[in-house]
C-alpha positions in Angstrom: 29.0 20.0 -17.7 29.4 17.6 -20.7 27.3 14.6 -21.4 30.3 12.3 -20.9 30.7 13.5 -17.3 27.0 12.9 -16.5 26.0 10.1 -14.1 24.9 6.8 -15.7 23.0 4.5 -13.4 24.8 1.1 -13.1 22.7 -1.8 -14.2 23.1 -3.6 -10.9 21.8 -0.6 -9.0 18.7 -0.3 -11.3 17.6 -3.9 -10.8 18.6 -4.0 -7.2 16.7 -0.8 -6.3 13.6 -2.0 -8.2 13.7 -5.2 -6.1 14.4 -3.6 -2.7 12.6 -0.2 -2.8 9.0 -1.5 -2.8 9.7 -3.9 0.0 11.2 -1.1 2.0 8.1 1.1 1.5 5.7 -1.7 2.2 7.6 -2.5 5.5 7.7 1.2 6.6 3.9 1.6 5.9 2.8 -1.8 7.2 1.0 -0.3 10.2 -1.0 2.0 8.0 -1.8 -0.7 5.5 -3.3 -3.0 8.2 -5.5 -0.3 9.7 -9.2 -1.0 8.9 -10.7 2.2 7.8 -14.4 2.4 7.0 -15.0 3.1 3.3 -16.0 6.6 2.3 -19.4 7.2 0.6 -17.6 7.4 -2.8 -15.8 4.1 -2.1 -19.1 2.4 -1.1 -20.7 3.6 -4.4 -17.8 2.3 -6.4 -17.9 -1.1 -4.6 -21.6 -1.4 -5.2 -21.2 -0.6 -8.9 -18.4 -3.2 -9.2 -20.5 -5.8 -7.4 -23.2 -5.3 -10.1 -20.6 -5.8 -12.8 -19.1 -8.8 -11.1 -21.2 -10.5 -8.5 -18.3 -12.7 -7.3 -15.9 -9.8 -6.8 -16.3 -9.7 -3.0 -17.7 -13.2 -2.6 -16.1 -15.4 0.2 -13.6 -17.8 -1.1 -11.6 -20.5 0.7 -8.0 -20.8 1.9 -6.6 -21.3 -1.6 -8.4 -18.3 -3.1 -7.4 -16.1 -0.2 -3.7 -17.1 -0.7 -3.9 -16.3 -4.4 -5.7 -13.0 -3.6 -3.0 -12.0 -1.2 -0.4 -12.7 -3.9 -2.3 -10.6 -6.4 -2.8 -7.7 -3.9 0.8 -7.6 -2.8 2.2 -7.9 -6.3 0.0 -5.0 -7.4 1.1 -2.8 -4.5 4.7 -3.8 -5.2 4.8 -2.6 -8.8 2.6 0.4 -8.1 5.4 1.8 -5.9 7.8 1.7 -8.9 6.0 4.8 -10.2 7.8 6.8 -7.5 11.1 5.9 -9.2 9.9 7.2 -12.6 8.9 10.5 -11.1 12.3 10.9 -9.4 14.2 9.8 -12.5 12.4 12.3 -14.8 12.9 15.0 -12.3 16.6 14.2 -12.3 16.6 14.3 -16.1 14.9 17.7 -16.3 17.4 19.2 -13.8 20.4 17.6 -15.5 19.3 18.5 -19.1 18.1 22.1 -18.6 20.2 23.4 -15.7 23.5 21.6 -16.5 23.2 20.8 -20.2 23.9 17.2 -19.5 21.0 15.0 -20.8 21.1 11.4 -19.6 21.3 8.3 -21.7 19.3 6.1 -19.3 16.3 7.8 -17.7 13.8 7.4 -20.5 14.8 3.8 -21.1 14.7 2.9 -17.5 11.3 4.4 -17.1 9.6 2.8 -20.1 11.0 -0.6 -19.1 9.7 0.0 -15.6 6.2 0.9 -16.9 6.2 -2.2 -19.2 7.0 -4.5 -16.3 4.3 -2.8 -14.3 1.7 -3.5 -17.0 2.9 -7.2 -17.1 2.8 -7.7 -13.4 -0.5 -5.9 -12.5 -2.9 -8.2 -14.4 -3.7 -10.3 -11.3 -4.3 -7.2 -9.2 -6.6 -5.8 -11.8 -8.6 -9.0 -12.0 -8.8 -9.1 -8.2 -10.4 -5.7 -8.1 -12.5 -6.0 -11.2 -10.6 -3.5 -13.3 -10.4 -5.4 -16.5 -12.7 -4.2 -19.4 -16.0 -6.1 -19.5 -18.3 -6.1 -22.5 -21.6 -6.4 -20.6 -24.4 -5.5 -23.1 -26.1 -8.9 -22.5 -24.4 -9.9 -19.3 -25.8 -7.0 -17.3 -29.4 -8.0 -18.1 -29.0 -11.4 -16.6 -29.8 -12.3 -13.0 -26.9 -12.7 -10.6 -26.8 -16.5 -10.7 -26.9 -16.5 -14.5 -24.1 -13.9 -14.5 -22.0 -16.1 -12.3 -22.7 -19.1 -14.5 -21.5 -17.1 -17.5 -18.4 -16.2 -15.7 -17.7 -19.9 -14.9 -18.3 -20.9 -18.5 -16.1 -18.1 -20.0 -13.3 -18.9 -17.5 -12.4 -21.8 -20.0 -11.3 -19.2 -22.5 -9.5 -17.2 -19.8 -7.4 -20.2 -18.9 -6.6 -21.0 -22.5 -5.3 -17.5 -22.9 -3.4 -17.7 -19.6 -1.7 -21.0 -20.5 -0.8 -19.7 -23.9 0.6 -16.5 -22.4 2.7 -18.5 -19.9 4.1 -20.8 -22.6 4.9 -17.9 -25.0 6.4 -15.8 -22.3 8.6 -18.6 -21.1 9.9 -19.1 -24.6 10.7 -15.4 -24.9 12.4 -15.4 -21.6 14.5 -18.5 -22.1 15.7 -17.3 -25.5 16.6 -13.9 -24.1 18.4 -15.5 -21.2 20.4 -17.9 -23.3 21.9 -15.0 -25.4 22.1 -12.6 -22.4 20.1 -10.1 -24.4 20.5 -6.4 -23.8 18.7 -3.4 -25.2 19.8 -1.8 -28.4 20.1 1.7 -27.0 23.3 3.2 -25.6 22.6 2.1 -22.0 22.4 -1.6 -23.0 20.7 -2.8 -19.9 19.8 -6.5 -19.6 16.5 -7.3 -21.3 15.9 -10.8 -20.0 14.7 -9.6 -16.5 11.9 -7.7 -18.3 10.9 -10.9 -20.2 11.0 -12.8 -16.9 8.4 -10.4 -15.6 6.2 -11.6 -18.5 6.3 -15.1 -17.1 5.7 -14.1 -13.5 2.9 -11.7 -14.5 1.2 -14.5 -16.6 1.5 -16.9 -13.6 0.0 -14.4 -11.2 -2.8 -13.6 -13.6 -3.6 -17.4 -13.9 -3.6 -17.8 -10.1 -5.9 -14.8 -9.8 -8.2 -16.5 -12.4 -8.2 -19.7 -10.3 -9.2 -17.6 -7.2 -12.0 -16.0 -9.1 -13.2 -19.3 -10.4 -13.3 -20.7 -6.9 -15.4 -17.8 -5.7 -17.7 -18.0 -8.7 -18.4 -21.7 -8.1 -19.0 -21.1 -4.4 -21.3 -18.1 -5.1 -23.2 -20.1 -7.8 -23.8 -22.9 -5.3 -24.9 -20.4 -2.6 -27.3 -18.6 -4.9 -28.8 -22.0 -6.0 -29.3 -23.0 -2.3 -30.8 -19.6 -1.5 -33.2 -20.0 -4.5 -34.5 -23.4 -3.2 -35.2 -22.1 0.3 
């Protein structure tokens, strides 16, 4: 079989499947996702360790923070399911290349664009679960209320970064959309949806930061009241 006869995924199918496939999986597994299972000993240890790194990680918030947390959680699950597509695509590439001598022109590009969009959209999910890197040489030596106070103070820099990221991403996206930008490789898939994910990911990250700030402030007040009693 020659390369010219090999299947090339249409652009509309690529973008449509990425939009529909996670929603389908999430709907099919909705009963499993809502089942409250007690944490395993390893999970309890991990949660306790994370609570030491970030005291407000599991602090109670309010209706706004819960809404933003839900958005961060669901967006993280949504993009995590994209990984299944990459596994299937590379499996197809190996079979096509080595059994039929018909390497694809689209599998590698579709996968690295997918992973790039995952990285952009998973920031809020990572912040929600305390998975961002923390330099805590001094921070870890403070008491809990001081740690929360430091988190509240440093949130200023976080929001400066988030606003700059939103503004820069929007400029990248609008420029790409205005020229209907496509990739340079042979597949020439649309590039502006990828840059749109930069904007969406930056907004989700900022909302996750607002949720964390709300929980930090509430926990700081609670710890102050507990200290006085």
